[in-house]
Structures are given as structure tokens and as C-alpha cells.
N, C-alpha and C positions, 0 to 999 in steps of 0.2 A: 504494500500500500504506500502511496505517496501523497503527502499533503503539501499544498502550495498556498501561501498567503498572498493575496492581491490587494492593492489599494486603489481607490477610485481616482482616476486621472482626469476624466472629462465626461461630459454628457452630450449626446446628440439629441435630436428631436425625439427619437424613439428608443435609444440605447444608452446604457451606461458603459463606459470603457474603463476596464480595470487593468492594471499593469503590475508586474513584479520583476525584480532583477534589473541588472544593468547590461547594456550591450557588451558582448554579443549574446549573452544569455537571457536577455529580456524577452518576456512573453506578454502578450496582450490578449485580453478576453473581452468580447462584446456580448452583453446580455440585454435582452429586451426589457425595457422599463416596466412594461405591464406584468411580466413574470416576476421580476424582483419585487415590485411593489405589492403584488398579490400575495407573495410569500411572507410579507411583513418584514422584509430585510431592509435595514437602514444602510444604503450604499456608502454613506460617509464613514461608517465604522470599518469598511473593508469586508472582504469575504475570504473564506478558506475553502479551497477546492480539494476534495479527496478523490484520488484516482485509484481504482482497484481493478484487477483483471476480472472480466466477465466470467461468470461460472456457468 
């Protein structure tokens, strides 16, 4: 399992843009505002993404 912490870097009209790391290891994740808001997640606090192999 892998956990990656992302911080909010910007907002578009429909998405939140989260980033982690510095170049060349930097990663960017775009999530729809409607999904994040519906889940009750405060994007200002950042997010943690957990990656696990599908079983």
C-alpha cells in the first residue's frame, strides 16, 4: 500500500488541482469539485490518496 499526501494548489471552474512533491517527482491530481464537495472534504486541508493493488 502507498499513501501520498497532496495539497491544494489551484481551483478551476469545475476542478480542484492538488499537487505533491517537487520536480521531477511532482505529481498533480485533478478532482471534480462536485465529488469532493459531496464527500464533505475540505480541499484547503489537503487530501491523502491511498493506493493499493486491486484484489
